[in-house]
N, C-alpha and C positions, 0 to 999 in steps of 0.2 A: 517572674516566672522567664525561665532560659527561651532563647530565643530558638525558634523551630529551624531545623535545617531544610529549609525550601529554597528552590529558585523561583524567579518571577517567570514568565511562561517562556520567552523567549530563550532565557537561559536552559530551561529545561529543552526546550525543543533544539536547542544545538549541541545537546548532550545526547538528545536522541537520534539525532541527525548524524552525527560522526558515529553513532552504532551502525545507522543504515549503510552509511558507505562501507564501513566493515565489512559488513554482512555481504553487501551485494558485489563486494571484492572477491569474499568468499565462495558468495555464490556463483559468480562468474566461473572462478576455480571448478565447481561442481556442477553446473550446467554445460560449461562449453565442451569441457573433455567427455561428460557425459553423451552429449549430443554426437559426437563426433566418433564415440566408441559403439554406441547402440545404432547411431545412422536415424534417417527419419523414422523407419517402422518401430524402433525399439521405444524412440521419443515419444512417439505419438500414445504408445500406451502408458509410457510414463506420464503423460499430460494429463489423458483421460482418466487415469485413478487418483492424479493431484488434485484435477478439479472438483472429482467427486468428493473428496476428503475435505477440499475448501467451502463444498455446500455444505457438508454434515457439521463441520465447524462451526461453519455460522450459523446453523439452526440451533446450533449450543450455547452460542457464546456472543453472536452478532448483538449489537447493542448493551448488552448487559454489563461488558467493563466501563464501557461508557458510561452507562446508569449509575453504577455503583460510584467512580470516580467524582462524577457530578452530586451524589449524594453525600459522597466521604467531604468533598471540596466545601459544600455548603455547611454541613454542620460543625466542620474546623474552624471556618470564618467565623461562623456563631458561638465559637468557643465551648461544642459540646462534644467534650472528649467519650463519654459514656455512649451516646447516641453514634458516634464512628464506630465504636468496637460493636455494636449491636448490630449496625447495618454490614460491617464484613461479615460477621458470623451466619446472619442471615443468607446471604450474597453467596457466600461459599458452596452451602449446601446444594443452593438452587444449580450453580456450576458441576458439581458432583453430580446431582443425577441427571440433569441434559447430559453430560460428558458419557457417562456410564451407558446409558440407552443408545446412544449413536455406535459406541465401540462396539457394544455385544451385536447391533445390527450388521457391521462390518465382519465381524467374525462367523456370523452364523451364514449371510447371504451374499458372500464376496461374489461368485458368478452369478447371482442375478442381479446384483449392482451393474456388474460389469458389462451383462448384457443388455442392459437397462440402456445403458450410456452406448450402446453401438458395437464394442469392441471386446467379445469376451476375450480376448485372449490377456485383457489388463486385469484378470480376475486375481492372480498371484500376488500380484502390486496391491489391489483394494485391500488382500489379508494383511500384508506386509505393515500397509498405514494404521490398520484398526488401532492399535495401543495410543497411538501419538492423539485420538482426539481427548479422549478422557486429560492424558497428561497437560494439554494446553489449555483445557477448560478450567483445571484447578489451578494452573499456572495462571490464567487471564484472575483468577479472583484475585490472587495476591499483588500481580502488576497493577490491578482496579485500585486497588486500598492504596500503595505507594503514589500513584500519581493523583490519586484525590488529595494528598497532600502536598502535590507540585515537586515532590522529588523523583525525577524521569530515571536516576540513576542504575535501581534495580532492573526496571525493563529495560535500558539500554545494555548493561551487562549480561543480563540473560538473553537478550537477541544474539550478542556475538557468542554466547556459548553455545546457544542452540545451533547455530548455523556451523558453527568452528567444528562440534560435535558429528553434525550431519555431513558435512563434507569428508571429513575424515573417515569416518565409519562408511558411508554410503560409497566411495571411491574406492577404497580398499576392497570392500564385496565386487563392488563391479569388475576389478580388474581381476579379482581371483577366479569370480566366475568366465570373466569373459576369456581367460587363460585356460578354462577347460570347456573352452568352446560349446558353451549352453546356448539355449534358443533366446531371442529377443524377450520375450516374455519374462523368462528368468532373469534375463540381465535386468530388465526394467524393475523387478521386484526386489533384487539384491541393493539395486542404486538407490530405491525410495525407501529401504529398508533405514536410513542413516534418519530419516526424519523423524521418528519414533524413537532412536538413540537420542536423538539431538533432544528433544521436548522432554525425555526422563532426567536428563542432567542438570537442563535450564531449568525444570520444575522444582526440582531439589535445592539449586541454589536461590530461586526466588522465596522458597518456603522457609529458607534460612534466616534472608536478609528481611522478609516481612516480620518475620517474628521478633527478630531483634528491634524494628522499629516500633512496634507495637509496646516493647517493654519500655522502651527509649519514652515513649509519646505518655504509658501511664507515670513514669518517673517523672517527668517535667508537669503532670497537672496533680501530683502527690499531696493532697493537703490545701488545695486551691477550692476558692467559691466556685468556679467553673466544674470542678469535679463533685464536689457537694451538692450543687443546687441542680447539677444538669440530670433529668430523668428523663432515660430512653423512652421513645415510643415501642408500642408493644410490637412483638415480631409480627404479627398479623398486620398492623398498618403499615410497617417497614416494607412486608413484601407485597401490599398494595402498591404502594410508592414506587419500588423497585419496578413492579408489572408496568403502572403507571408512565413511567420515563423510557424504562428499556424495551416495551412491546413494541410501540412504532419505530423506535430505532432498529429494533431487531426486525421488523418486517420490512423495512424498507433495505436494510442489509439481504436479508433473506431473498428479498424480490430480486436484488442486483444478481446475487449467486445463481438464485435457480433461472434468471435470465440467461446467464453465462453458461449454465449446464443444459439449456435448452437448446441454446447455441452451438454448442459442441456437438450434441445429437443431430441439430439441423445439418450441420456440415457434411457430416457422414451421409445422412438420409437424402438431403436435397442433390450434393452432387452425385449420388449413384441413380435415385431412382428419378429427380427431377430434369439433371444434366445427362445423364447416360454415362457417367464414369464408372470404371470398375472398382472393387473395393480396394486393389492396390492400388491405382492411380490417387484414389481419394485419401488414403492414407498417405502418402506421400506428400500430398499437397496438406494433409492438417497436418503433417510434422514439420513441412517447411514454415507453415503457418506459426507453429507453436514455437518456432526457434527465433522468432521475431517478439513474441509476446514478452521473454525477460528484459528487452530493450523496452519496450513498448510500457513494462508496468513501473522501469527506471525511476521517471519524474514523480509518480505516483507516491513511490516508497520513500523519496528523499522529503515530501511535503507531507506526509502521513504522521511525522514524530510533532511537526508544527498543528496539525490539527488535534492530535491528542492533548497537547499542552494549552489549546484554546479553550477548552471545554471548561474546565475545572476553572481556568482564569475567570474568562466570561460571568461564568456562574457566580462565582463568588464575588463579581462585583454588583452583579444584578440582585443577590440577596441581601448586598447592602445598601440597594438602590443609588449605587454610584454608576450613574448612566454614562456620563461623559467619558468615566474612565473605559468601559463597556466599550463606546464608541470608538477610544483611541485604539484598545486593543483590535477591535475588528477591521479597522482599516489598516492597521500594521501588516496583520493577517494576511489579509487580502491581496495588500501590494507586496511584501515579501515573498509571498507564494507566486506570485506573477513573475518577478524577478527571478527567481530561482527556475520556474517551471517552463517559462516560455522562450528562454534560450534553449533550453534542452530539447524542447520540442523542436523547435524549428532547426538545430542542426541534427535530429534524427532524420528529420526530412529531409533536408536538402543534401544530406552526407550518406545518407541511405546506402547508396550504392558501395562505398568504399567501407562505411562498418560492417554490412555483411560478409565483403569479401575478406576483409582485414581479422573478422570472427571465427568465420566458418571456413575458409579459403573457397572450397568448392561450390560455396553457395549459389543458386541459379538468379536470374536475372528476377525471376518472379519473389523471391524473396525479399529480394531490395525494394521492390515495386511494393508490396505489402506493406512495408517498414516504413516507406514514405507518406502512405496513409495514416497509418498507426502513430507516427511521432507527430503529425496535427492532432489526433485526436487525444494523444497525452496530456496536453495542457488543458484541453477542457475537462479530463478527467480529474485533473489534480483542482481545478475551478469548483469542480462539482463538490469534489472530497471538501475544501476549506467552506465552501460556503454552508454545505450539510453542516459540518460541525459548529459554525457560527448558531446556524437555527435549533441545533439541538441545545446547544447551550443558555440560548434565549427562550428555552421552554417551546419551542414548536417544532417538537417532533414530528409531529406527522405531516407537516408541508414537505420535507424531504421524501417521505415514502409515497406522498402524491406524484412528485416531479419523477421519482424511480417507476412508478406503474405508466406514467405518459410514456417516459422515452424509452422504457425497457419493452413494453407494448410496440412502440414503432421501430424497436432494432428487431424483433422477431419477425415483423413483417417484413422490413425490407432484406433480411436474411432470407425467409422463406421464399420471397420472389427471385431477388438476385442471383442466390446459390443455385437455384434450376436453370438459371440459362448458362449454356456451353461457353458462349463467348467472355462472360463473366466470371463464373466459376468461385473459384474460391477468394475471389476480390472483395465477393458481395460483405464477406465477415467483417473487413476493416470501415468498407462504407457504411454498414451499417452501424458499428460501433461510434465511427466519427459524427454520424447525423444525432446518435443518439444521445450522446453526451454534451453536443451543443446544445440542444433543445433543453437537457437537466440544469446545465447551468445558468442558462436563460430565465428558467422558471424560478432558480434559487436565488438568482439575484432581483427578481421581482419581486420576490417575498421578502427578501433581506430590506428592498426599500419600501416597503408598506407596512412589516409588521414588527420592524424591530423597535423600540425605544426611540432612538436616534439613529437618521438615518446616514450610512456611510456616505462620503463623498468618492463617486466610482471613476470620476474624472480625473483624479489625483492620484487612483490607482492602475490606470488602465494605459492613459495617452502615451508617457514617456516610456515605458516599458515597451510596447507595442512598437513606437518609432526606432528605438535602439535595436530591437530584436529585427528588425526588418534589415537595418544597414549591417548589422552582423551576420545575416545570412546570407546577404548578397556577397559579402567579403568572403564566405567560408568556399560558397561555390564558385569565386572567381581564383582562389588561392589555390584550389584543391588541383586542378588539371595543371596550373603553372608550377606547381610543386612538382609533380609528377616530370614533369618536363626540366625541369631545373636538377634532378636527381639522376637524368637520363635512364628513366623507363621505358621499356617498349611499348608497342600498341597494344601488348596483353601484358599488363604489368604483372608481375609476380607478386605474391601474396605480402613479402617484406617490402618490396616497393610501394605496396600499398598502405600499409600500415606508415611507413615514413613518411608519406604524404599527407596521410590521414593527419597524423600528431602534428604536422607543420600548419595546417589549414585550422585545427582546434586552437592551436595556440593564438594565431592569429587573429581567429573569430573570439576567443576570448580577451585578447588584449583591447580590442575595437570595442566590445562590451563592457568593460570595465572603465574604459575611459569616457566613453559615453552615457554610462551612468552617471560617473563623475559630474562629467560638462552640464547635462541636463538636469542633475540634483534628482534623481530619478530616487535616490534613499534618503531619507531625512537624517538629522542628527538625532530626533527622536527614536526612529528605527534603531540606530546604531546604540544608543546608549541601552538598548535592550538586549543586545549582544553579548555574551562576555568577551572583557576588552574591547568592546565597539566604539569607546571615546577614543581610544589610543587609535584604533585602527581609523576611525573618523579623521582624526589629526594628521596620519599620516597622506591620506586620500584626500584632505582638504576640504572635506565633508561638513558643510555648515547650516 
């Protein structure tokens, strides 16, 4: 039998991470000019519609791509090609039906949905987003199939295509509408229409690639005993297993998205009715808060590819009773997630002022303070994502749902109270987020230590990266003002001066962190072997 074109889980994660870096760069090209062109008010309409879209998309697909990838991985590990095909066919119809339902809802009730969100002027943006839901649902089926075969390339390429088209289409439409002097709600709708355009092109690409992979897999197993002896489960049985695995994951993800939706609505409601701010002031504060969210979400976006690769990898090892290998994947995943996410979180917090000033120019002190809190929260988001993926891969899908309910409920309660205080106002939102994800991460780690077949060593995961990041953060905090002074910046530095000093501070921080990582041996040679060309990199860096 010919070897399958698969990558190990970190090779797949590396491929996905490269795609994420590209998409984030393209996303910055999209969202930063978008915010500058539309201003806080238009960006608020955009964010409200996008948050609603993400909730409906989560209701359609949350957990199901993970369930599909896990089931395909298990069947593939046991050499059951007919089972793999039937799993994909059943799952695809589920995706189509769910996506169609929510697309129709968005088409018929855009105004009602916008009113529910507390921003009636976002209705045009809701309507423009409607086609994207069913397109992403169908695309998720193709992605789940290839991910289950440990092939992350189709997902990676489709992500780049999706964002590239979104950026090009959305910005062109926005610039055209802005040149005509149209209102901010219409500008928002024009910009957000790029999401549907990107989803369409990416969906077509994944369909072609997945069909080719299916043909290749059929040829690989043609005439083999595996194909002849594999009698797939009935469609009803597969659907039940799909629901058994997917529903707890989906409910957990839905809880998270619904909480995000509730918090978005709470921000408007509590700032106005609780703290006494006007609609205009509340909208401006929410717009400022929204501008920090792409930066807050950046570490999670980098870590998500690793979580996607972890699920089929751990599920495959556990299906074959290879518990030591599964434990090794768990420890490596947590360690690498920490090594990547923690320095990003520290950097966002300690350099929040120059980051906001450098990106948005006229950002206020409020935006920088919001980012400082959200920067700290971003690490716990990443830790929660990784620990959730590990529990899901280990057949403990219900446990993350419990942590989400506890953390999410606490988040809502904190936001309800803090947002209504005029002296706290919008700062209540990031504080609630920080506390929520600290609790969720702690609970997930407790479950990992008590419910997995082999307990990971958390000391090996966290101690060295935390020390290294503390030193790195201190160096960045000291270098930035020194860099401003060195380049002769004024007391009120211009944007170019801020960016120049920020680049210097980040460069020094990265060098300090890399040197400490090597000295403390925070990364092991075993970790490096799992990364493409990792052994060569380890040799250059003297990692043993």
